[in-house]
PyMOL Python script that loads the backbone (N, CA, C, O; Angstrom):
from pymol import cmd

cmd.read_pdbstr("""\
ATOM      1  N   MET A   1     -50.091 -49.236  29.147  1.00  0.00           N
ATOM      2  CA  MET A   1     -51.299 -48.583  29.620  1.00  0.00           C
ATOM      3  C   MET A   1     -52.084 -48.021  28.430  1.00  0.00           C
ATOM      4  O   MET A   1     -51.504 -47.473  27.493  1.00  0.00           O
ATOM      5  N   PRO A   2     -53.405 -48.165  28.485  1.00  0.00           N
ATOM      6  CA  PRO A   2     -54.231 -47.613  27.413  1.00  0.00           C
ATOM      7  C   PRO A   2     -54.203 -46.085  27.436  1.00  0.00           C
ATOM      8  O   PRO A   2     -54.131 -45.464  28.496  1.00  0.00           O
ATOM      9  N   ILE A   3     -54.260 -45.509  26.262  1.00  0.00           N
ATOM     10  CA  ILE A   3     -54.175 -44.051  26.157  1.00  0.00           C
ATOM     11  C   ILE A   3     -55.519 -43.446  25.770  1.00  0.00           C
ATOM     12  O   ILE A   3     -55.990 -42.502  26.405  1.00  0.00           O
ATOM     13  N   THR A   4     -56.127 -43.990  24.735  1.00  0.00           N
ATOM     14  CA  THR A   4     -57.400 -43.420  24.289  1.00  0.00           C
ATOM     15  C   THR A   4     -58.547 -43.829  25.208  1.00  0.00           C
ATOM     16  O   THR A   4     -58.454 -44.800  25.959  1.00  0.00           O
ATOM     17  N   LYS A   5     -59.625 -43.061  25.126  1.00  0.00           N
ATOM     18  CA  LYS A   5     -60.787 -43.299  25.972  1.00  0.00           C
ATOM     19  C   LYS A   5     -61.380 -44.692  25.715  1.00  0.00           C
ATOM     20  O   LYS A   5     -61.749 -45.402  26.650  1.00  0.00           O
ATOM     21  N   SER A   6     -61.463 -45.067  24.442  1.00  0.00           N
ATOM     22  CA  SER A   6     -62.042 -46.373  24.101  1.00  0.00           C
ATOM     23  C   SER A   6     -61.146 -47.516  24.577  1.00  0.00           C
ATOM     24  O   SER A   6     -61.641 -48.571  24.976  1.00  0.00           O
ATOM     25  N   ALA A   7     -59.840 -47.309  24.534  1.00  0.00           N
ATOM     26  CA  ALA A   7     -58.912 -48.346  25.005  1.00  0.00           C
ATOM     27  C   ALA A   7     -59.022 -48.525  26.516  1.00  0.00           C
ATOM     28  O   ALA A   7     -58.912 -49.642  27.022  1.00  0.00           O
ATOM     29  N   LYS A   8     -59.240 -47.431  27.231  1.00  0.00           N
ATOM     30  CA  LYS A   8     -59.413 -47.510  28.689  1.00  0.00           C
ATOM     31  C   LYS A   8     -60.686 -48.272  29.032  1.00  0.00           C
ATOM     32  O   LYS A   8     -60.703 -49.099  29.943  1.00  0.00           O
ATOM     33  N   LYS A   9     -61.750 -47.981  28.289  1.00  0.00           N
ATOM     34  CA  LYS A   9     -63.012 -48.675  28.523  1.00  0.00           C
ATOM     35  C   LYS A   9     -62.871 -50.164  28.227  1.00  0.00           C
ATOM     36  O   LYS A   9     -63.378 -51.005  28.969  1.00  0.00           O
ATOM     37  N   GLU A  10     -62.184 -50.477  27.145  1.00  0.00           N
ATOM     38  CA  GLU A  10     -61.979 -51.874  26.770  1.00  0.00           C
ATOM     39  C   GLU A  10     -61.170 -52.612  27.839  1.00  0.00           C
ATOM     40  O   GLU A  10     -61.423 -53.785  28.113  1.00  0.00           O
ATOM     41  N   ALA A  11     -60.211 -51.931  28.430  1.00  0.00           N
ATOM     42  CA  ALA A  11     -59.407 -52.534  29.499  1.00  0.00           C
ATOM     43  C   ALA A  11     -60.277 -52.844  30.725  1.00  0.00           C
ATOM     44  O   ALA A  11     -60.121 -53.886  31.361  1.00  0.00           O
ATOM     45  N   ARG A  12     -61.190 -51.928  31.044  1.00  0.00           N
ATOM     46  CA  ARG A  12     -62.106 -52.167  32.170  1.00  0.00           C
ATOM     47  C   ARG A  12     -63.011 -53.365  31.886  1.00  0.00           C
ATOM     48  O   ARG A  12     -63.249 -54.196  32.763  1.00  0.00           O
ATOM     49  N   LYS A  13     -63.512 -53.446  30.651  1.00  0.00           N
ATOM     50  CA  LYS A  13     -64.376 -54.561  30.271  1.00  0.00           C
ATOM     51  C   LYS A  13     -63.618 -55.884  30.357  1.00  0.00           C
ATOM     52  O   LYS A  13     -64.163 -56.893  30.806  1.00  0.00           O
ATOM     53  N   ASN A  14     -62.354 -55.872  29.921  1.00  0.00           N
ATOM     54  CA  ASN A  14     -61.556 -57.097  29.955  1.00  0.00           C
ATOM     55  C   ASN A  14     -61.342 -57.587  31.377  1.00  0.00           C
ATOM     56  O   ASN A  14     -61.346 -58.793  31.626  1.00  0.00           O
ATOM     57  N   ILE A  15     -61.159 -56.672  32.303  1.00  0.00           N
ATOM     58  CA  ILE A  15     -60.972 -57.052  33.712  1.00  0.00           C
ATOM     59  C   ILE A  15     -62.228 -57.725  34.243  1.00  0.00           C
ATOM     60  O   ILE A  15     -62.144 -58.758  34.908  1.00  0.00           O
ATOM     61  N   ARG A  16     -63.406 -57.142  33.952  1.00  0.00           N
ATOM     62  CA  ARG A  16     -64.665 -57.729  34.410  1.00  0.00           C
ATOM     63  C   ARG A  16     -64.909 -59.092  33.768  1.00  0.00           C
ATOM     64  O   ARG A  16     -65.321 -60.035  34.444  1.00  0.00           O
ATOM     65  N   ARG A  17     -64.658 -59.194  32.479  1.00  0.00           N
ATOM     66  CA  ARG A  17     -64.880 -60.453  31.765  1.00  0.00           C
ATOM     67  C   ARG A  17     -63.942 -61.539  32.271  1.00  0.00           C
ATOM     68  O   ARG A  17     -64.338 -62.697  32.405  1.00  0.00           O
ATOM     69  N   ARG A  18     -62.708 -61.168  32.549  1.00  0.00           N
ATOM     70  CA  ARG A  18     -61.728 -62.139  33.044  1.00  0.00           C
ATOM     71  C   ARG A  18     -62.182 -62.708  34.382  1.00  0.00           C
ATOM     72  O   ARG A  18     -62.064 -63.909  34.625  1.00  0.00           O
ATOM     73  N   ALA A  19     -62.698 -61.845  35.243  1.00  0.00           N
ATOM     74  CA  ALA A  19     -63.180 -62.301  36.551  1.00  0.00           C
ATOM     75  C   ALA A  19     -64.370 -63.251  36.390  1.00  0.00           C
ATOM     76  O   ALA A  19     -64.448 -64.275  37.068  1.00  0.00           O
ATOM     77  N   THR A  20     -65.288 -62.907  35.495  1.00  0.00           N
ATOM     78  CA  THR A  20     -66.459 -63.753  35.253  1.00  0.00           C
ATOM     79  C   THR A  20     -66.045 -65.110  34.704  1.00  0.00           C
ATOM     80  O   THR A  20     -66.548 -66.144  35.144  1.00  0.00           O
ATOM     81  N   ASN A  21     -65.130 -65.105  33.745  1.00  0.00           N
ATOM     82  CA  ASN A  21     -64.664 -66.356  33.144  1.00  0.00           C
ATOM     83  C   ASN A  21     -63.945 -67.222  34.167  1.00  0.00           C
ATOM     84  O   ASN A  21     -64.110 -68.442  34.188  1.00  0.00           O
ATOM     85  N   ARG A  22     -63.155 -66.590  35.005  1.00  0.00           N
ATOM     86  CA  ARG A  22     -62.419 -67.333  36.023  1.00  0.00           C
ATOM     87  C   ARG A  22     -63.382 -68.005  37.004  1.00  0.00           C
ATOM     88  O   ARG A  22     -63.197 -69.168  37.365  1.00  0.00           O
ATOM     89  N   GLU A  23     -64.405 -67.270  37.429  1.00  0.00           N
ATOM     90  CA  GLU A  23     -65.414 -67.828  38.338  1.00  0.00           C
ATOM     91  C   GLU A  23     -66.118 -69.024  37.703  1.00  0.00           C
ATOM     92  O   GLU A  23     -66.343 -70.044  38.353  1.00  0.00           O
ATOM     93  N   GLY A  24     -66.459 -68.882  36.434  1.00  0.00           N
ATOM     94  CA  GLY A  24     -67.143 -69.963  35.730  1.00  0.00           C
ATOM     95  C   GLY A  24     -66.291 -71.206  35.614  1.00  0.00           C
ATOM     96  O   GLY A  24     -66.770 -72.319  35.829  1.00  0.00           O
ATOM     97  N   ARG A  25     -65.021 -71.016  35.273  1.00  0.00           N
ATOM     98  CA  ARG A  25     -64.114 -72.165  35.153  1.00  0.00           C
ATOM     99  C   ARG A  25     -63.898 -72.843  36.494  1.00  0.00           C
ATOM    100  O   ARG A  25     -63.858 -74.071  36.575  1.00  0.00           O
ATOM    101  N   GLU A  26     -63.758 -72.042  37.549  1.00  0.00           N
ATOM    102  CA  GLU A  26     -63.563 -72.612  38.892  1.00  0.00           C
ATOM    103  C   GLU A  26     -64.797 -73.403  39.326  1.00  0.00           C
ATOM    104  O   GLU A  26     -64.671 -74.480  39.909  1.00  0.00           O
ATOM    105  N   ALA A  27     -65.989 -72.872  39.044  1.00  0.00           N
ATOM    106  CA  ALA A  27     -67.225 -73.570  39.407  1.00  0.00           C
ATOM    107  C   ALA A  27     -67.328 -74.888  38.654  1.00  0.00           C
ATOM    108  O   ALA A  27     -67.745 -75.899  39.220  1.00  0.00           O
ATOM    109  N   LEU A  28     -66.950 -74.882  37.380  1.00  0.00           N
ATOM    110  CA  LEU A  28     -66.988 -76.096  36.577  1.00  0.00           C
ATOM    111  C   LEU A  28     -66.027 -77.146  37.129  1.00  0.00           C
ATOM    112  O   LEU A  28     -66.389 -78.314  37.274  1.00  0.00           O
ATOM    113  N   LYS A  29     -64.810 -76.724  37.433  1.00  0.00           N
ATOM    114  CA  LYS A  29     -63.820 -77.642  37.987  1.00  0.00           C
ATOM    115  C   LYS A  29     -64.306 -78.235  39.302  1.00  0.00           C
ATOM    116  O   LYS A  29     -64.083 -79.411  39.589  1.00  0.00           O
ATOM    117  N   LYS A  30     -64.970 -77.405  40.092  1.00  0.00           N
ATOM    118  CA  LYS A  30     -65.469 -77.854  41.393  1.00  0.00           C
ATOM    119  C   LYS A  30     -66.526 -78.947  41.229  1.00  0.00           C
ATOM    120  O   LYS A  30     -66.503 -79.944  41.949  1.00  0.00           O
ATOM    121  N   THR A  31     -67.457 -78.762  40.278  1.00  0.00           N
ATOM    122  CA  THR A  31     -68.499 -79.766  40.082  1.00  0.00           C
ATOM    123  C   THR A  31     -67.924 -81.078  39.550  1.00  0.00           C
ATOM    124  O   THR A  31     -68.331 -82.157  39.980  1.00  0.00           O
ATOM    125  N   VAL A  32     -66.979 -80.984  38.618  1.00  0.00           N
ATOM    126  CA  VAL A  32     -66.353 -82.196  38.074  1.00  0.00           C
ATOM    127  C   VAL A  32     -65.592 -82.920  39.174  1.00  0.00           C
ATOM    128  O   VAL A  32     -65.612 -84.149  39.244  1.00  0.00           O
ATOM    129  N   LYS A  33     -64.927 -82.164  40.028  1.00  0.00           N
ATOM    130  CA  LYS A  33     -64.164 -82.757  41.126  1.00  0.00           C
ATOM    131  C   LYS A  33     -65.097 -83.464  42.116  1.00  0.00           C
ATOM    132  O   LYS A  33     -64.783 -84.554  42.594  1.00  0.00           O
ATOM    133  N   GLN A  34     -66.241 -82.845  42.422  1.00  0.00           N
ATOM    134  CA  GLN A  34     -67.219 -83.465  43.317  1.00  0.00           C
ATOM    135  C   GLN A  34     -67.706 -84.788  42.738  1.00  0.00           C
ATOM    136  O   GLN A  34     -67.832 -85.780  43.456  1.00  0.00           O
ATOM    137  N   TYR A  35     -67.978 -84.795  41.438  1.00  0.00           N
ATOM    138  CA  TYR A  35     -68.453 -86.003  40.774  1.00  0.00           C
ATOM    139  C   TYR A  35     -67.395 -87.104  40.848  1.00  0.00           C
ATOM    140  O   TYR A  35     -67.701 -88.248  41.184  1.00  0.00           O
ATOM    141  N   ARG A  36     -66.167 -86.750  40.535  1.00  0.00           N
ATOM    142  CA  ARG A  36     -65.090 -87.746  40.563  1.00  0.00           C
ATOM    143  C   ARG A  36     -64.868 -88.287  41.974  1.00  0.00           C
ATOM    144  O   ARG A  36     -64.527 -89.456  42.153  1.00  0.00           O
ATOM    145  N   LYS A  37     -65.063 -87.435  42.959  1.00  0.00           N
ATOM    146  CA  LYS A  37     -64.930 -87.878  44.353  1.00  0.00           C
ATOM    147  C   LYS A  37     -66.011 -88.909  44.692  1.00  0.00           C
ATOM    148  O   LYS A  37     -65.738 -89.905  45.361  1.00  0.00           O
ATOM    149  N   LEU A  38     -67.237 -88.661  44.225  1.00  0.00           N
ATOM    150  CA  LEU A  38     -68.325 -89.610  44.462  1.00  0.00           C
ATOM    151  C   LEU A  38     -68.026 -90.965  43.826  1.00  0.00           C
ATOM    152  O   LEU A  38     -68.266 -92.009  44.432  1.00  0.00           O
ATOM    153  N   VAL A  39     -67.499 -90.941  42.600  1.00  0.00           N
ATOM    154  CA  VAL A  39     -67.169 -92.189  41.916  1.00  0.00           C
ATOM    155  C   VAL A  39     -66.038 -92.912  42.644  1.00  0.00           C
ATOM    156  O   VAL A  39     -66.065 -94.135  42.783  1.00  0.00           O
ATOM    157  N   ALA A  40     -65.047 -92.156  43.106  1.00  0.00           N
ATOM    158  CA  ALA A  40     -63.916 -92.753  43.813  1.00  0.00           C
ATOM    159  C   ALA A  40     -64.358 -93.379  45.134  1.00  0.00           C
ATOM    160  O   ALA A  40     -63.802 -94.390  45.563  1.00  0.00           O
ATOM    161  N   GLN A  41     -65.354 -92.778  45.774  1.00  0.00           N
ATOM    162  CA  GLN A  41     -65.863 -93.310  47.042  1.00  0.00           C
ATOM    163  C   GLN A  41     -66.880 -94.425  46.819  1.00  0.00           C
ATOM    164  O   GLN A  41     -67.450 -94.955  47.773  1.00  0.00           O
ATOM    165  N   LYS A  42     -67.102 -94.777  45.554  1.00  0.00           N
ATOM    166  CA  LYS A  42     -68.030 -95.840  45.158  1.00  0.00           C
ATOM    167  C   LYS A  42     -69.471 -95.555  45.578  1.00  0.00           C
ATOM    168  O   LYS A  42     -70.225 -96.465  45.920  1.00  0.00           O
ATOM    169  N   LYS A  43     -69.831 -94.287  45.545  1.00  0.00           N
ATOM    170  CA  LYS A  43     -71.224 -93.879  45.796  1.00  0.00           C
ATOM    171  C   LYS A  43     -71.889 -93.690  44.423  1.00  0.00           C
ATOM    172  O   LYS A  43     -72.127 -92.569  43.975  1.00  0.00           O
ATOM    173  N   PHE A  44     -72.178 -94.823  43.775  1.00  0.00           N
ATOM    174  CA  PHE A  44     -72.589 -94.788  42.378  1.00  0.00           C
ATOM    175  C   PHE A  44     -73.989 -94.230  42.166  1.00  0.00           C
ATOM    176  O   PHE A  44     -74.245 -93.595  41.143  1.00  0.00           O
ATOM    177  N   GLU A  45     -74.886 -94.448  43.093  1.00  0.00           N
ATOM    178  CA  GLU A  45     -76.238 -93.915  42.928  1.00  0.00           C
ATOM    179  C   GLU A  45     -76.234 -92.397  43.019  1.00  0.00           C
ATOM    180  O   GLU A  45     -76.897 -91.720  42.233  1.00  0.00           O
ATOM    181  N   GLU A  46     -75.485 -91.866  43.980  1.00  0.00           N
ATOM    182  CA  GLU A  46     -75.370 -90.407  44.107  1.00  0.00           C
ATOM    183  C   GLU A  46     -74.659 -89.825  42.890  1.00  0.00           C
ATOM    184  O   GLU A  46     -75.041 -88.771  42.380  1.00  0.00           O
ATOM    185  N   ALA A  47     -73.621 -90.520  42.432  1.00  0.00           N
ATOM    186  CA  ALA A  47     -72.861 -90.054  41.271  1.00  0.00           C
ATOM    187  C   ALA A  47     -73.740 -90.052  40.027  1.00  0.00           C
ATOM    188  O   ALA A  47     -73.666 -89.134  39.211  1.00  0.00           O
ATOM    189  N   GLY A  48     -74.571 -91.079  39.884  1.00  0.00           N
ATOM    190  CA  GLY A  48     -75.480 -91.145  38.733  1.00  0.00           C
ATOM    191  C   GLY A  48     -76.461 -89.991  38.718  1.00  0.00           C
ATOM    192  O   GLY A  48     -76.761 -89.433  37.662  1.00  0.00           O
ATOM    193  N   ALA A  49     -76.961 -89.634  39.897  1.00  0.00           N
ATOM    194  CA  ALA A  49     -77.886 -88.505  39.987  1.00  0.00           C
ATOM    195  C   ALA A  49     -77.161 -87.184  39.720  1.00  0.00           C
ATOM    196  O   ALA A  49     -77.737 -86.255  39.154  1.00  0.00           O
ATOM    197  N   PHE A  50     -75.909 -87.109  40.128  1.00  0.00           N
ATOM    198  CA  PHE A  50     -75.123 -85.873  39.990  1.00  0.00           C
ATOM    199  C   PHE A  50     -74.581 -85.699  38.571  1.00  0.00           C
ATOM    200  O   PHE A  50     -74.230 -84.590  38.167  1.00  0.00           O
ATOM    201  N   LEU A  51     -74.514 -86.808  37.814  1.00  0.00           N
ATOM    202  CA  LEU A  51     -73.947 -86.759  36.462  1.00  0.00           C
ATOM    203  C   LEU A  51     -74.688 -85.774  35.565  1.00  0.00           C
ATOM    204  O   LEU A  51     -74.060 -85.060  34.783  1.00  0.00           O
ATOM    205  N   SER A  52     -76.015 -85.726  35.668  1.00  0.00           N
ATOM    206  CA  SER A  52     -76.776 -84.814  34.812  1.00  0.00           C
ATOM    207  C   SER A  52     -76.431 -83.360  35.118  1.00  0.00           C
ATOM    208  O   SER A  52     -76.389 -82.528  34.212  1.00  0.00           O
ATOM    209  N   GLN A  53     -76.184 -83.049  36.400  1.00  0.00           N
ATOM    210  CA  GLN A  53     -75.790 -81.683  36.767  1.00  0.00           C
ATOM    211  C   GLN A  53     -74.426 -81.337  36.179  1.00  0.00           C
ATOM    212  O   GLN A  53     -74.201 -80.218  35.717  1.00  0.00           O
ATOM    213  N   VAL A  54     -73.524 -82.308  36.204  1.00  0.00           N
ATOM    214  CA  VAL A  54     -72.181 -82.086  35.661  1.00  0.00           C
ATOM    215  C   VAL A  54     -72.267 -81.858  34.158  1.00  0.00           C
ATOM    216  O   VAL A  54     -71.618 -80.958  33.624  1.00  0.00           O
ATOM    217  N   GLN A  55     -73.070 -82.673  33.473  1.00  0.00           N
ATOM    218  CA  GLN A  55     -73.219 -82.516  32.031  1.00  0.00           C
ATOM    219  C   GLN A  55     -73.850 -81.169  31.683  1.00  0.00           C
ATOM    220  O   GLN A  55     -73.469 -80.534  30.700  1.00  0.00           O
ATOM    221  N   LYS A  56     -74.807 -80.743  32.486  1.00  0.00           N
ATOM    222  CA  LYS A  56     -75.439 -79.438  32.267  1.00  0.00           C
ATOM    223  C   LYS A  56     -74.416 -78.321  32.419  1.00  0.00           C
ATOM    224  O   LYS A  56     -74.388 -77.384  31.621  1.00  0.00           O
ATOM    225  N   ALA A  57     -73.575 -78.422  33.447  1.00  0.00           N
ATOM    226  CA  ALA A  57     -72.543 -77.406  33.672  1.00  0.00           C
ATOM    227  C   ALA A  57     -71.546 -77.375  32.521  1.00  0.00           C
ATOM    228  O   ALA A  57     -71.113 -76.301  32.101  1.00  0.00           O
ATOM    229  N   LEU A  58     -71.178 -78.553  32.009  1.00  0.00           N
ATOM    230  CA  LEU A  58     -70.256 -78.618  30.870  1.00  0.00           C
ATOM    231  C   LEU A  58     -70.871 -77.982  29.631  1.00  0.00           C
ATOM    232  O   LEU A  58     -70.200 -77.241  28.913  1.00  0.00           O
ATOM    233  N   ASP A  59     -72.147 -78.269  29.377  1.00  0.00           N
ATOM    234  CA  ASP A  59     -72.819 -77.690  28.211  1.00  0.00           C
ATOM    235  C   ASP A  59     -72.912 -76.168  28.310  1.00  0.00           C
ATOM    236  O   ASP A  59     -72.694 -75.458  27.329  1.00  0.00           O
ATOM    237  N   LYS A  60     -73.237 -75.680  29.504  1.00  0.00           N
ATOM    238  CA  LYS A  60     -73.333 -74.225  29.690  1.00  0.00           C
ATOM    239  C   LYS A  60     -71.971 -73.561  29.523  1.00  0.00           C
ATOM    240  O   LYS A  60     -71.872 -72.472  28.957  1.00  0.00           O
ATOM    241  N   SER A  61     -70.932 -74.211  30.010  1.00  0.00           N
ATOM    242  CA  SER A  61     -69.585 -73.658  29.879  1.00  0.00           C
ATOM    243  C   SER A  61     -69.161 -73.607  28.416  1.00  0.00           C
ATOM    244  O   SER A  61     -68.521 -72.650  27.981  1.00  0.00           O
ATOM    245  N   ALA A  62     -69.520 -74.637  27.661  1.00  0.00           N
ATOM    246  CA  ALA A  62     -69.194 -74.654  26.238  1.00  0.00           C
ATOM    247  C   ALA A  62     -69.969 -73.572  25.496  1.00  0.00           C
ATOM    248  O   ALA A  62     -69.440 -72.923  24.594  1.00  0.00           O
ATOM    249  N   LYS A  63     -71.228 -73.385  25.886  1.00  0.00           N
ATOM    250  CA  LYS A  63     -72.055 -72.364  25.240  1.00  0.00           C
ATOM    251  C   LYS A  63     -71.502 -70.967  25.501  1.00  0.00           C
ATOM    252  O   LYS A  63     -71.576 -70.093  24.637  1.00  0.00           O
ATOM    253  N   ALA A  64     -70.947 -70.759  26.699  1.00  0.00           N
ATOM    254  CA  ALA A  64     -70.398 -69.454  27.069  1.00  0.00           C
ATOM    255  C   ALA A  64     -68.949 -69.301  26.634  1.00  0.00           C
ATOM    256  O   ALA A  64     -68.305 -68.304  26.962  1.00  0.00           O
ATOM    257  N   ASN A  65     -68.429 -70.284  25.894  1.00  0.00           N
ATOM    258  CA  ASN A  65     -67.051 -70.282  25.398  1.00  0.00           C
ATOM    259  C   ASN A  65     -66.002 -70.286  26.511  1.00  0.00           C
ATOM    260  O   ASN A  65     -64.892 -69.788  26.320  1.00  0.00           O
ATOM    261  N   LEU A  66     -66.346 -70.840  27.662  1.00  0.00           N
ATOM    262  CA  LEU A  66     -65.343 -71.016  28.711  1.00  0.00           C
ATOM    263  C   LEU A  66     -64.442 -72.185  28.357  1.00  0.00           C
ATOM    264  O   LEU A  66     -63.238 -72.161  28.612  1.00  0.00           O
ATOM    265  N   ILE A  67     -65.045 -73.211  27.764  1.00  0.00           N
ATOM    266  CA  ILE A  67     -64.288 -74.344  27.232  1.00  0.00           C
ATOM    267  C   ILE A  67     -64.819 -74.615  25.831  1.00  0.00           C
ATOM    268  O   ILE A  67     -65.909 -74.168  25.474  1.00  0.00           O
ATOM    269  N   LYS A  68     -64.043 -75.347  25.043  1.00  0.00           N
ATOM    270  CA  LYS A  68     -64.481 -75.643  23.684  1.00  0.00           C
ATOM    271  C   LYS A  68     -65.535 -76.732  23.687  1.00  0.00           C
ATOM    272  O   LYS A  68     -65.629 -77.532  24.618  1.00  0.00           O
ATOM    273  N   LYS A  69     -66.326 -76.747  22.627  1.00  0.00           N
ATOM    274  CA  LYS A  69     -67.435 -77.691  22.515  1.00  0.00           C
ATOM    275  C   LYS A  69     -66.947 -79.140  22.578  1.00  0.00           C
ATOM    276  O   LYS A  69     -67.536 -79.965  23.276  1.00  0.00           O
ATOM    277  N   ASN A  70     -65.879 -79.445  21.853  1.00  0.00           N
ATOM    278  CA  ASN A  70     -65.372 -80.816  21.829  1.00  0.00           C
ATOM    279  C   ASN A  70     -64.772 -81.216  23.172  1.00  0.00           C
ATOM    280  O   ASN A  70     -64.827 -82.387  23.546  1.00  0.00           O
ATOM    281  N   THR A  71     -64.204 -80.264  23.898  1.00  0.00           N
ATOM    282  CA  THR A  71     -63.673 -80.544  25.237  1.00  0.00           C
ATOM    283  C   THR A  71     -64.805 -80.944  26.161  1.00  0.00           C
ATOM    284  O   THR A  71     -64.677 -81.896  26.931  1.00  0.00           O
ATOM    285  N   ALA A  72     -65.914 -80.220  26.089  1.00  0.00           N
ATOM    286  CA  ALA A  72     -67.072 -80.539  26.912  1.00  0.00           C
ATOM    287  C   ALA A  72     -67.603 -81.920  26.558  1.00  0.00           C
ATOM    288  O   ALA A  72     -67.932 -82.712  27.442  1.00  0.00           O
ATOM    289  N   SER A  73     -67.683 -82.203  25.277  1.00  0.00           N
ATOM    290  CA  SER A  73     -68.181 -83.487  24.820  1.00  0.00           C
ATOM    291  C   SER A  73     -67.272 -84.621  25.292  1.00  0.00           C
ATOM    292  O   SER A  73     -67.755 -85.660  25.744  1.00  0.00           O
ATOM    293  N   ARG A  74     -65.975 -84.425  25.188  1.00  0.00           N
ATOM    294  CA  ARG A  74     -65.002 -85.439  25.615  1.00  0.00           C
ATOM    295  C   ARG A  74     -65.103 -85.695  27.113  1.00  0.00           C
ATOM    296  O   ARG A  74     -65.083 -86.845  27.552  1.00  0.00           O
ATOM    297  N   LEU A  75     -65.210 -84.628  27.895  1.00  0.00           N
ATOM    298  CA  LEU A  75     -65.330 -84.780  29.341  1.00  0.00           C
ATOM    299  C   LEU A  75     -66.614 -85.511  29.721  1.00  0.00           C
ATOM    300  O   LEU A  75     -66.598 -86.389  30.583  1.00  0.00           O
ATOM    301  N   LYS A  76     -67.729 -85.149  29.079  1.00  0.00           N
ATOM    302  CA  LYS A  76     -68.994 -85.810  29.365  1.00  0.00           C
ATOM    303  C   LYS A  76     -68.881 -87.306  29.098  1.00  0.00           C
ATOM    304  O   LYS A  76     -69.354 -88.126  29.885  1.00  0.00           O
ATOM    305  N   SER A  77     -68.261 -87.646  28.001  1.00  0.00           N
ATOM    306  CA  SER A  77     -68.097 -89.046  27.623  1.00  0.00           C
ATOM    307  C   SER A  77     -67.241 -89.785  28.644  1.00  0.00           C
ATOM    308  O   SER A  77     -67.600 -90.880  29.076  1.00  0.00           O
ATOM    309  N   ARG A  78     -66.135 -89.209  29.028  1.00  0.00           N
ATOM    310  CA  ARG A  78     -65.213 -89.872  29.953  1.00  0.00           C
ATOM    311  C   ARG A  78     -65.808 -90.006  31.355  1.00  0.00           C
ATOM    312  O   ARG A  78     -65.604 -91.013  32.033  1.00  0.00           O
ATOM    313  N   LEU A  79     -66.542 -88.985  31.779  1.00  0.00           N
ATOM    314  CA  LEU A  79     -67.160 -89.061  33.101  1.00  0.00           C
ATOM    315  C   LEU A  79     -68.242 -90.134  33.142  1.00  0.00           C
ATOM    316  O   LEU A  79     -68.364 -90.866  34.124  1.00  0.00           O
ATOM    317  N   ALA A  80     -69.033 -90.223  32.061  1.00  0.00           N
ATOM    318  CA  ALA A  80     -70.071 -91.246  32.004  1.00  0.00           C
ATOM    319  C   ALA A  80     -69.453 -92.636  31.926  1.00  0.00           C
ATOM    320  O   ALA A  80     -69.959 -93.583  32.529  1.00  0.00           O
ATOM    321  N   LYS A  81     -68.366 -92.754  31.185  1.00  0.00           N
ATOM    322  CA  LYS A  81     -67.677 -94.036  31.065  1.00  0.00           C
ATOM    323  C   LYS A  81     -67.121 -94.481  32.425  1.00  0.00           C
ATOM    324  O   LYS A  81     -67.150 -95.666  32.760  1.00  0.00           O
ATOM    325  N   GLY A  82     -66.627 -93.538  33.182  1.00  0.00           N
ATOM    326  CA  GLY A  82     -66.105 -93.855  34.514  1.00  0.00           C
ATOM    327  C   GLY A  82     -67.166 -94.413  35.430  1.00  0.00           C
ATOM    328  O   GLY A  82     -66.882 -95.271  36.265  1.00  0.00           O
ATOM    329  N   LEU A  83     -68.390 -93.931  35.282  1.00  0.00           N
ATOM    330  CA  LEU A  83     -69.499 -94.420  36.104  1.00  0.00           C
ATOM    331  C   LEU A  83     -69.931 -95.814  35.646  1.00  0.00           C
ATOM    332  O   LEU A  83     -70.221 -96.683  36.469  1.00  0.00           O
ATOM    333  N   SER A  84     -69.972 -96.019  34.334  1.00  0.00           N
ATOM    334  CA  SER A  84     -70.455 -97.310  33.806  1.00  0.00           C
ATOM    335  C   SER A  84     -69.457 -98.444  34.072  1.00  0.00           C
ATOM    336  O   SER A  84     -69.862 -99.594  34.237  1.00  0.00           O
ATOM    337  N   ARG A  85     -68.168 -98.132  34.113  1.00  0.00           N
ATOM    338  CA  ARG A  85     -67.138 -99.153  34.368  1.00  0.00           C
ATOM    339  C   ARG A  85     -67.176 -99.643  35.798  1.00  0.00           C
ATOM    340  O   ARG A  85     -66.820-100.785  36.086  1.00  0.00           O
ATOM    341  N   SER A  86     -67.607 -98.776  36.686  1.00  0.00           N
ATOM    342  CA  SER A  86     -67.559 -99.119  38.111  1.00  0.00           C
ATOM    343  C   SER A  86     -68.668-100.033  38.546  1.00  0.00           C
ATOM    344  O   SER A  86     -68.743-100.398  39.719  1.00  0.00           O
TER     345      SER A  86
END
""", "prot")
cmd.dss("prot")
cmd.show_as("cartoon", "prot")
cmd.util.cbc("prot")
cmd.orient("prot")
């Protein structure tokens, strides 16, 4: 348990930040999952339109340090490749 006043405040901030980060990661996973579902169902036109939203979400997550920049780049590449192969 934190003892000093500043340590208590920092603990409160960490709780709020953790909740925000968790929400962001869950939202990102949800969008990627929706995209993959569209590709699996062979709805390629809808998936193509949705791809830009997924890429935007990945870029924003990388900017907010929810995921690393290279992870976002790798995911964008693999998701686009999955659409082009189909």
